[in-house]
C-alpha positions, 0 to 999 in steps of 0.5 A: 500500500502506498505511503508517503516518504516523510522527512525527519521532524525537527521539533518533535522527538522520536517515539521511544522504541522501548517502554520506560520500564524496559529501558529502566531494567536494561540500564539498571543491569548495565549499571550493575555490570560496571564493577565487572567492566572495571576489573576486565580492563580497558581493552577487553571485548567485554568493555567494548560490548558493554559500551555498545549495549549502553548506546543501543538502549539509549538510542532505543528510548531517547533517540540518537539525536537526544541530549542524553545520547550525546551526553554519554558519547562525550564520556571518554574512556581513554586519554584526550591525547595519545603520544609516543611513549605514553605511560600505560597508567594514563590509559588506565586512569582515563578508563577508570575516570570514564567508568566513574562518569558512566556510573554517575550518568547511568544512576541519574538515568535510572533514577529518572526512569524509575520516577517516570515508571512510578508516575505511569503506574500510579496514574489511574487507568481508564475504565474498560469498555463494557458493552450492553449485554443485549446490544447487537449494534455495530457502528459502520464508518464510511467515506464516499464509497456507498456501494462498499458501505451497503455491501458491508451493512447487508453482510452485518445484517445477515449475521443478525447484527444491527449496522448503525450508519450515521446519515440514516439516523434521525437528526432531532435537531442535533449537531453532527458530533452530538448525533455521532456521540449519541449513536456511538454510545451503545454499540458493540463494535465498529467497522471502519471502511477506508476507501480511496476517497481523497488524493493527498501529497506532502507539501515538500513533494507535491508530485508524490501522491497517495490515496487516503480515506476521508478525514472524518473516517480517520477521526472516527477510527481514532474515536472508536479505538479510544472508546471501544479499544483496538480489539473491537475496532476493525478497519476494512481497507481498500486497495492502495489506501495509505494507512495511518502510521500511528495507530498500531494494533488495529485490525486491518482487513484488506477489502480486495481479498475475497476472504474479508467477510470470513476474517470480519466474522472471526474478529467479531466472534473474538470480540465476544459477539454470538454469531452464526456464520452459516447465516451469511455464507 
C-alpha cells in the first residue's frame, strides 16, 4: 500500500522504541555490570560490548539525536591525547575516570526512569469498555464509497447484527458530533471502511501522491479505538489506501481479498459477539 516518504521532524522527538520500564531494567543491569567492566580492563571485548549495549538502549528510548545520547558519547574512556611513549597508567586512569562518569550518568538515568515508571503506574487507568449485554449494534464508518458501505451493512445484517450508519439516523435537531456521540454510545463494535476517497501529497513533494480515506473516517477510527479499544475496532481497507502510521494494533482487513467477510466474522466472534456464520455464507 502506498505511503508517503516523510522527512525527519525537527521539533518533535522520536517515539521511544522501548517502554520506560524496559529501558529502566536494561540500564539498571548495565549499571550493575560496571564493577565487572572495571576489573576486565580497558581493552577487553567485554568493555567494548558493554559500551555498545549502553548506546543501543539509549538510542532505543531517547533517540540518537537526544541530549542524553550525546551526553554519554562525550564520556571518554581513554586519554584526550595519545603520544609516543605514553605511560600505560594514563590509559588506565582515563578508563577508570570514564567508568566513574558512566556510573554517575547511568544512576541519574535510572533514577529518572524509575520516577517516570512510578508516575505511569500510579496514574489511574481508564475504565474498560463494557458493552450492553443485549446490544447487537455495530457502528459502520464510511467515506464516499456507498456501494462498499451497503455491501458491508447487508453482510452485518445477515449475521443478525444491527449496522448503525450515521446519515440514516434521525437528526432531532442535533449537531453532527452530538448525533455521532449519541449513536456511538451503545454499540458493540465498529467497522471502519477506508476507501480511496481523497488524493493527498506532502507539501515538500507535491508530485508524490497517495490515496487516503476521508478525514472524518480517520477521526472516527481514532474515536472508536479510544472508546471501544483496538480489539473491537476493525478497519476494512481498500486497495492502495495509505494507512495511518500511528495507530498500531488495529485490525486491518484488506477489502480486495475475497476472504474479508470470513476474517470480519472471526474478529467479531473474538470480540465476544454470538454469531452464526452459516447465516451469511
